[in-house]
C-alpha positions in Angstrom: 122.5 85.3 88.4 123.8 88.9 88.2 125.0 90.2 91.6 123.4 93.5 92.6 123.5 95.2 95.9 120.4 95.5 98.0 118.1 98.3 96.9 114.5 99.0 96.1 112.7 95.8 95.4 109.7 93.6 96.1 110.0 90.8 98.6 107.8 87.7 99.0 107.9 84.6 101.2 105.9 81.7 102.6 106.3 79.8 105.8 104.5 76.8 107.4 103.6 74.9 104.3 104.5 71.2 104.3 106.2 71.6 101.0 106.8 75.0 99.4 105.8 75.0 95.8 108.7 76.4 93.7 106.5 77.3 90.7 104.0 79.2 92.9 106.8 81.0 94.8 108.3 82.2 91.5 105.0 83.3 90.2 104.3 85.4 93.3 107.8 86.9 93.1 107.4 87.8 89.5 104.2 89.6 90.2 106.4 92.2 91.8 108.6 92.7 88.7 107.8 96.4 88.5 109.3 96.9 91.9 112.6 95.3 90.7 113.1 94.9 87.0 116.9 94.4 87.3 117.3 91.1 89.1 115.5 88.3 91.0 116.3 85.4 93.3 114.7 82.9 95.6 115.6 80.2 98.1 113.5 77.3 99.5 114.3 75.2 102.6 111.6 72.7 103.8 108.7 74.8 105.1 110.1 78.2 104.2 110.5 79.9 100.8 111.8 83.5 100.3 112.2 85.5 97.1 112.7 89.0 95.7 112.8 91.3 92.7 115.4 94.1 92.7 115.8 97.6 91.4 119.6 98.2 91.4 120.8 101.5 92.8 124.3 101.2 94.4 127.4 98.9 94.1 125.8 97.0 91.2 128.3 94.1 91.2 127.8 92.7 94.7 125.3 91.3 97.0 122.7 89.1 95.2 119.5 88.4 97.2 118.4 86.4 99.0 121.5 86.4 101.1 122.1 82.9 102.5 124.7 82.3 105.2 127.4 79.8 104.4 126.0 77.2 106.8 122.5 77.6 105.1 120.8 78.4 108.5 119.8 82.0 107.8 118.3 83.8 104.8 117.6 87.5 104.3 115.5 89.4 101.7 115.3 93.1 102.0 113.5 96.0 100.4 114.9 99.5 101.0 117.9 101.5 101.6 120.2 101.7 104.7 121.7 105.1 104.6 124.2 104.2 107.3 125.2 100.7 106.0 128.8 101.8 105.3 129.2 103.2 108.8 127.8 100.1 110.3 130.0 97.8 108.2 133.1 99.8 109.2 132.1 99.7 112.9 131.8 95.9 112.7 135.0 95.5 110.7 133.2 93.9 107.8 134.7 93.8 104.3 134.2 97.0 102.3 131.8 95.6 99.8 129.5 93.8 102.3 126.0 94.1 101.0 123.1 95.5 103.1 121.5 92.1 103.2 124.7 90.5 104.4 125.1 93.3 107.0 121.5 92.7 108.3 122.3 89.0 108.7 125.5 89.8 110.6 123.8 92.3 112.9 120.9 90.1 113.6 123.1 87.2 114.6 125.2 89.4 116.9 122.5 91.6 118.5 119.2 89.8 118.0 116.0 91.7 117.3 117.4 94.9 118.8 119.7 95.2 115.7 116.9 97.1 114.0 117.4 100.2 116.1 120.9 100.5 114.6 119.4 100.9 111.1 118.9 104.3 109.5 116.7 104.1 106.4 113.5 102.8 104.9 113.1 99.1 104.8 111.0 96.0 104.8 113.2 93.1 106.0 112.5 89.3 106.2 114.9 87.1 108.1 114.3 83.4 107.7 115.9 81.1 110.4 115.8 77.8 108.6 117.2 75.9 111.7 114.6 77.3 114.1 111.9 77.4 111.4 111.0 81.0 112.1 110.4 84.2 110.0 111.1 87.7 111.5 109.7 90.7 109.6 110.9 94.2 110.3 109.4 97.5 109.0 111.0 101.0 109.1 110.0 103.6 111.7 107.5 105.5 109.5 106.3 102.7 107.3 107.7 104.0 104.1 108.1 100.5 102.6 105.1 98.2 102.7 105.1 94.8 104.4 101.9 92.7 104.3 101.2 89.4 106.0 98.5 86.9 105.2 97.8 84.4 108.0 96.0 81.2 107.2 93.8 79.3 109.6 96.4 76.4 109.7 99.0 78.9 111.0 101.0 79.2 107.8 101.8 82.7 106.5 102.7 84.6 103.4 104.4 88.0 103.4 104.8 90.4 100.6 105.5 94.0 99.5 102.1 93.9 97.7 98.9 92.0 98.3 98.7 90.9 94.6 101.4 88.3 95.2 99.5 86.3 97.8 98.3 82.8 96.8 96.1 81.7 99.7 92.3 82.1 99.7 91.0 85.4 101.2 87.6 86.4 102.7 86.1 89.9 102.8 86.1 91.9 106.0 82.9 93.9 105.3 83.9 96.5 107.9 86.5 97.8 105.5 83.8 99.5 103.3 82.7 102.2 105.8 86.3 102.8 106.8 87.4 103.2 103.1 84.4 105.4 102.1 85.0 107.7 105.0 88.8 108.1 104.7 89.6 107.0 101.1 91.9 104.2 102.5 91.6 101.2 104.9 93.2 102.4 108.2 95.0 100.9 111.1 97.1 98.4 109.2 94.1 96.4 108.1 93.0 95.5 104.6 89.8 94.5 102.8 90.4 90.9 103.8 90.2 89.1 107.2 93.4 87.3 106.7 95.7 90.2 105.6 97.2 92.9 107.8 100.5 94.8 107.6 103.4 95.0 110.0 103.0 98.3 111.8 105.6 101.0 111.3 108.4 100.8 113.8 107.6 97.2 114.5 108.6 93.6 113.8 106.6 90.4 113.6 107.9 87.0 114.6 106.3 83.8 113.1 107.1 80.6 114.9 105.1 77.3 115.3 102.1 78.8 113.5 101.9 81.8 115.8 102.5 85.4 115.0 103.7 88.0 117.6 104.2 91.7 116.9 106.4 94.0 118.9 107.1 97.8 118.7 110.7 99.0 118.6 110.1 102.7 117.9 107.2 105.2 118.0 107.2 108.9 117.6 106.0 110.8 120.7 106.1 114.3 122.0 108.7 115.2 124.6 110.1 118.3 126.2 113.8 117.5 126.2 114.8 120.2 123.7 114.7 123.3 125.9 116.4 125.6 123.4 115.8 129.0 122.0 114.0 129.4 118.7 117.2 130.5 117.1 119.1 127.5 118.3 116.2 125.2 117.3 116.1 126.7 113.8 119.9 126.2 113.4 119.8 122.6 114.6 116.8 121.7 112.4 118.5 123.1 109.4 121.5 121.0 110.1 119.4 117.9 110.5 117.5 118.5 107.3 120.7 119.0 105.4 122.2 115.9 107.0 119.1 113.9 106.1 119.3 115.1 102.4 123.0 114.3 102.1 122.4 110.7 103.4 119.8 110.2 100.7 122.0 111.4 97.8 124.0 108.1 97.7 123.2 106.5 94.3 125.1 105.1 91.3 122.0 105.6 89.2 120.6 109.0 88.0 119.0 111.0 90.8 116.7 114.0 90.9 114.2 115.9 93.1 110.5 116.5 92.7 109.4 120.1 93.0 105.9 121.4 93.7 106.9 125.0 94.6 105.9 124.5 98.2 108.0 124.7 101.3 108.7 121.0 101.8 110.1 120.1 98.4 111.8 123.5 98.0 113.8 123.0 101.2 114.8 119.5 100.1 115.8 120.8 96.6 117.8 123.7 98.1 119.8 121.3 100.4 120.3 119.0 97.5 121.7 121.9 95.3 123.9 123.0 98.1 125.6 119.6 98.1 125.6 118.8 94.4 126.8 120.9 91.5 124.1 119.6 89.2 120.6 118.9 90.2 117.7 117.7 88.0 114.3 118.8 89.2 110.9 117.6 88.0 107.4 119.0 88.2 104.0 118.6 86.4 101.2 121.1 86.0 97.6 121.4 84.8 96.1 123.6 82.2 93.4 124.5 84.8 95.0 127.3 86.9 93.0 126.2 90.0 95.2 123.1 90.2 98.4 124.2 88.6 101.5 124.7 90.7 104.0 124.4 87.8 104.8 128.2 87.7 105.7 128.1 91.4 108.0 125.1 91.0 109.6 126.8 88.0 110.3 129.9 90.1 112.0 127.8 92.8 114.0 125.9 90.2 115.2 129.2 88.6 116.2 130.5 92.0 118.1 127.4 92.9 119.5 127.0 89.3 118.5 123.4 88.9 118.1 121.7 85.6 114.3 121.8 85.6 112.0 119.5 83.7 108.3 120.4 83.5 105.3 118.6 82.0 102.0 120.3 81.6 99.4 117.5 81.7 97.6 116.9 78.5 96.8 113.2 78.6 94.0 110.7 78.2 92.6 110.8 81.7 90.5 107.6 81.4 93.4 105.7 79.9 95.7 106.8 82.7 93.2 106.0 85.5 92.6 102.5 84.0 96.4 102.0 83.7 97.0 103.0 87.4 94.1 101.0 88.9 94.9 97.9 86.9 98.0 97.8 89.2 96.5 99.0 92.5 95.7 95.9 94.5 94.0 97.5 97.5 91.0 99.8 97.9 92.6 103.3 97.6 90.9 106.6 96.7 93.5 109.3 97.0 93.1 110.9 93.6 96.5 112.6 93.9 98.0 109.2 93.0 97.1 110.2 89.4 99.5 113.2 89.1 102.0 111.5 91.3 102.0 108.5 89.0 102.4 110.7 85.9 105.2 112.6 87.6 107.1 109.4 88.3 106.5 108.1 84.8 107.8 111.4 83.4 110.9 111.5 85.6 111.7 107.8 85.0 112.7 108.7 81.4 115.9 110.2 83.0 116.3 109.2 86.6 115.9 106.1 88.8 116.1 107.8 92.2 114.1 110.8 93.4 113.9 112.9 96.6 110.5 114.4 97.6 108.9 116.4 100.4 106.7 113.8 102.0 106.2 114.2 105.7 106.8 118.0 106.0 103.2 118.7 107.1 103.1 115.9 109.7 106.5 116.7 111.2 106.4 120.5 111.0 102.7 121.3 111.4 101.5 122.2 107.9 97.8 121.4 107.7 94.9 123.8 108.4 93.3 121.3 110.8 96.3 121.9 113.1 95.1 125.5 113.4 91.4 124.9 113.4 90.8 121.9 115.6 92.2 123.5 118.8 90.4 126.8 117.9 87.0 125.2 117.3 87.2 123.6 120.8 87.3 127.1 122.3 85.4 129.2 119.8 82.7 126.9 118.2 80.0 129.5 118.8 81.9 132.0 116.8 82.5 129.7 113.8 78.8 129.0 113.5 78.3 132.5 112.0 80.8 131.8 109.2 79.2 131.7 105.7 79.7 128.5 103.8 81.2 130.4 100.9 82.7 133.9 100.6 84.0 134.1 97.0 81.4 132.3 95.0 81.9 128.9 93.4 84.7 129.6 90.9 87.5 127.1 90.7 89.9 129.7 91.9 88.3 129.6 95.4 87.3 126.0 95.4 89.6 124.9 98.2 89.0 127.9 100.4 85.2 127.6 100.2 85.4 123.9 100.9 87.4 124.6 104.1 84.9 127.3 105.2 82.0 124.9 104.7 83.7 122.3 106.8 84.4 124.8 109.6 80.8 125.7 109.7 79.8 122.1 109.9 82.2 121.4 112.7 81.1 124.4 114.8 78.7 122.5 117.0 78.9 122.1 120.8 80.3 119.1 122.6 82.5 117.8 119.8 85.4 115.7 121.0 88.8 116.3 119.5 88.6 112.8 117.9 85.3 113.6 116.3 86.7 116.9 115.0 89.7 115.1 113.6 87.5 112.4 111.9 85.4 115.1 110.4 88.4 116.9 108.9 89.7 113.7 107.4 86.5 112.3 106.0 85.2 112.2 102.5 81.6 111.4 103.5 79.8 112.7 106.5 79.0 109.9 109.0 75.2 110.5 108.6 75.5 110.2 104.9 77.7 107.2 105.2 75.0 105.3 107.2 72.6 105.9 104.3 75.0 104.7 101.6 76.5 101.4 103.0 74.5 98.2 103.1 76.8 96.6 105.8 77.2 97.7 109.4 79.6 100.6 110.1 83.0 99.6 111.3 83.4 99.7 115.1 87.2 100.3 114.4 86.5 103.9 113.5 86.3 104.5 117.3 90.1 103.8 117.4 90.7 107.4 116.4 89.1 108.5 119.7 90.9 105.9 121.8 94.2 106.6 120.1 94.0 110.4 120.4 93.0 110.1 124.0 96.0 107.9 124.8 98.6 110.3 123.4 100.5 112.1 126.1 100.8 115.3 124.2 99.4 118.8 123.6 96.2 119.2 121.6 98.3 120.1 118.5 100.6 117.1 118.8 97.7 114.7 119.4 96.3 115.6 116.0 99.8 115.5 114.4 100.6 112.1 115.9 97.2 110.8 114.7 98.2 111.9 111.2 101.6 110.2 111.5 100.0 107.0 112.7 97.1 106.9 110.3 96.9 109.4 107.3 100.7 109.3 106.6 101.2 105.6 106.7 97.7 104.6 105.4 97.4 107.1 102.6 100.4 109.4 101.7 103.2 106.8 102.0 101.0 104.2 100.2 100.4 106.6 97.3 104.1 107.5 97.2 105.3 103.9 97.2 102.8 102.7 94.6 103.2 105.6 92.2 107.0 105.4 92.3 107.3 101.6 92.3 104.8 101.2 89.4 107.4 103.1 87.4 110.5 101.5 89.0 111.6 104.7 90.7 113.0 104.8 94.2 111.5 107.7 96.1 113.3 109.0 99.2 111.8 111.3 101.8 114.4 113.3 103.8 111.8 115.1 106.0 110.7 111.7 107.3 114.0 111.1 109.1 113.9 109.5 112.5 116.5 111.8 114.2 115.0 114.9 112.6 111.4 113.9 113.7 112.5 113.1 117.3 114.2 116.5 117.6 111.3 118.5 116.2 108.8 116.6 118.4 110.8 117.7 121.4 110.3 121.4 120.6 107.6 123.7 121.9 104.4 123.9 119.9 104.9 127.6 119.2 108.0 126.8 117.2 105.8 125.0 114.7 102.6 127.1 114.8 102.4 130.6 116.1 99.1 132.5 115.7 97.9 131.6 112.2 101.5 130.9 110.9 101.7 127.2 110.2 105.0 125.3 109.7 106.8 128.3 111.2 110.2 126.6 111.6 110.4 125.1 108.2 109.2 128.3 106.5 111.9 130.3 108.2 114.5 127.9 107.1 113.1 128.0 103.6 113.2 131.8 103.5 116.9 131.7 104.2 117.5 129.5 101.2 115.0 130.8 98.7 113.6 134.3 98.2 110.6 134.8 100.4 108.5 136.3 97.6 108.7 133.0 95.7 107.3 130.9 98.5 104.7 133.3 100.0 101.5 131.8 98.7 98.7 129.6 100.0 99.1 125.8 100.2 97.5 124.0 97.3 98.2 120.3 97.7 98.5 118.0 94.8 94.8 117.9 93.7 93.2 117.1 90.4 90.0 118.5 88.8 88.0 115.5 89.9 84.5 117.1 89.7 85.2 118.2 86.1 86.6 114.8 85.1 83.6 112.9 86.5 81.4 115.0 84.2 83.5 114.6 81.1 86.7 112.5 80.9 85.7 109.9 83.4 81.9 110.0 82.9 81.7 106.9 80.7 84.2 105.0 82.9 82.2 105.8 86.0 78.8 104.7 84.8 80.2 101.7 82.9 82.3 100.5 85.9 79.3 100.9 88.3 77.2 98.8 85.9 79.8 96.1 85.2 80.6 95.5 88.9 77.1 96.0 90.2 76.6 92.7 92.0 79.6 93.0 94.2 79.2 96.7 94.9 75.5 96.2 95.9 76.7 93.8 98.6 78.4 96.8 100.3 76.8 100.0 99.0 73.3 101.2 97.9 74.2 101.7 94.3 70.8 103.3 93.5 71.7 106.1 95.8 75.1 106.4 94.2 73.5 106.5 90.7 71.3 109.4 92.0 74.4 111.2 93.2 76.1 110.6 89.9 73.2 112.0 87.9 73.0 115.1 90.2 76.7 115.5 89.7 76.2 115.7 85.9 73.7 118.5 86.5 76.2 120.7 88.3 76.2 119.6 91.9 79.6 118.4 93.3 79.5 114.9 94.7 83.1 114.0 93.6 84.2 113.3 97.2 81.7 110.4 97.3 81.7 109.3 93.7 85.5 109.0 93.3 86.0 106.6 96.2 83.1 104.4 94.8 84.7 104.5 91.3 88.1 103.6 92.7 86.5 100.7 94.6 84.7 99.5 91.5 87.9 99.5 89.6 89.6 97.5 92.4 86.7 95.0 92.3 87.1 94.7 88.5 90.8 94.3 88.4 91.4 92.1 91.5 88.4 90.0 92.4 
C-alpha cells in the first residue's frame, strides 16, 4: 500500500460482532471512495474492524492508515486536518515525519481522553483499543467533519463518515418527517432512522461491552472575560482571523479560495492574499440577476489581485439535481447544495483544497433574525402594520419581500423567543405542517425552546448559539462537507476557529450588532482590507431560482418522482395536498419552500430505500 499522511478521508468501522466480515468491511469502506480516492486501508482484530479511504493533502510519502501500534493493541483511523500537528509533535519530541494518526495514538496513550483538547483542527477520529475491546469516537468542536453511529439491539455498533456505508438493518423514526419538512434537515444529531445518531460536535463517544456513553469536551458559550475597547477587540480579532487563515494554508496539493463577494469570504481571501504571493479564487454566478453574485466576487478578486476563475451557470438543472441526490444519503433540502456542489466540481479541475467563509454569520452576527427577534419581542404591535410586500413581486425584491412577510406573520403577542426562532428557521408554518403530514408531529421540536432557555446569555447570543448548535451543524456544515467531498475537495473554514470563536463570544453584543448594523466587527475589518464601496451591498445568500426551476427545469422530475415513490411518501405526507400545491405552483403561486423539501425527500427515498 502507498503511504500517505492523514488528510481528508472517509472512515468506517464495526465493533461487537462475533466475527467481523472482511468482505463486508471493505465494501462499506469503498462506498466512501469519493471522500478519499488516493488510498485505502483496513485492519481487523476479533470483534473490531476499522477502515478508511484517503484524500492526500500533505507529506504524501508517510503515515498509511489505519495506524496500528507495534504491539497491535491500538488502532487509529482519522478524517480531517490537525493544523497544530507539527507543533504537538515537536513538543512531544516525536520524529519529524510522525503522521497525524500516529500522533493521535501517542497523545491518547499519554493523556487519555483529554488529549482531544490539545487538537486544533477539524476531525472525526476513531481509536480502537483491541486489548480492552473498546472504540472511542471523537468529533471536532463545531462538527465540521461528520461522524455517524449505528447501534444495534445486540449492542454492536458501526460508525462511519456517511450513512450509506452502514450494513445493519435500520427502522424509520417517523418523527423525522415533521422535523425535516419544517427545517429542511433532521436536527439534534438524529437521523431518519431509530438506530442512527451522530457524535455531537465537541464530544466523544465510548463504546464498551455493548454500551455507548457520550461526553462533551467543549461547547461554545457567551462570557464577559474580554473587557476591552472596540479598537482593541478589532485589532485582536483581525490577528486571530489572519492566524486562522495561515494555519489552513498548509497543503502540498493545489489550494484556492471560494469567493462570493460577501464579507466572510472576502476577509478570508484578503488574509490569504496577504500571506501568499499567488492566490486562485473561484466563484459561480447565475444568468438571473436576482441570484447572481459573480460581479461582486469579481470586484473583490480584482481589488485583491487574485487569479480569479468564474463560471456562469448554464447547466442541465435536472441532470445536476439527479447527480447530487444520487449521492446524498440523508433527507436534506438546503437547495444551496446545488450551486455549492457545482462550485466544488468547477474548482476541482485545478485545486484539491479550498478555503471558504462558512461560520461568519454565526460567529459575528450576520443574519437578519439577530436584529429582528429581539426587536419583535419589544415592538410586535408596530410590526403588525407592516405591508407584506413593498416593491411588488419582481425577482429583484424577492428576498426583501419574503422577509417583510415573515415579520408581519411573527408580529403577534406572547410569542416566546424559541417560537420566534423556529418561525424564522422554518420552511413550512406549523399550522400548515399539521395538515401536510400523516404522522404525529415530532415532540423533539420543543428542544429549541428548552435549549434556548438554558443558554446563559443575552437574547442575541441565545439565538446565535442556537444557530451554532442546530442550523450550522445540521445544515450548513453538512452541505459544505457533502458538496466538497462528493468532488474530492477538502474545504476549510477559517472563521470557525475555536480560539477565534471563544474570543468573539467574550465581547459585548454591541461589538457585533449596533443599531441595524449587523456583523459590525467583521465588516470594519473587511473595510480595512478591501475598498468599502465594493462590499457595501445587501446580503444575498447562495440561493437558486427554485420557484422558476419547479415550473420548468424540474417540473417533470418533481411530478415523476412524486408518482414513482408515492407509496412510501404517502406513509408520511398527504401527497394529494402536495399535488394540489404543485399544480397551484405551476399557475403562478410560489410554494417552492414546501415542494422542494418534498422533492428532495422523494429523491432520497428513490436512491436510498
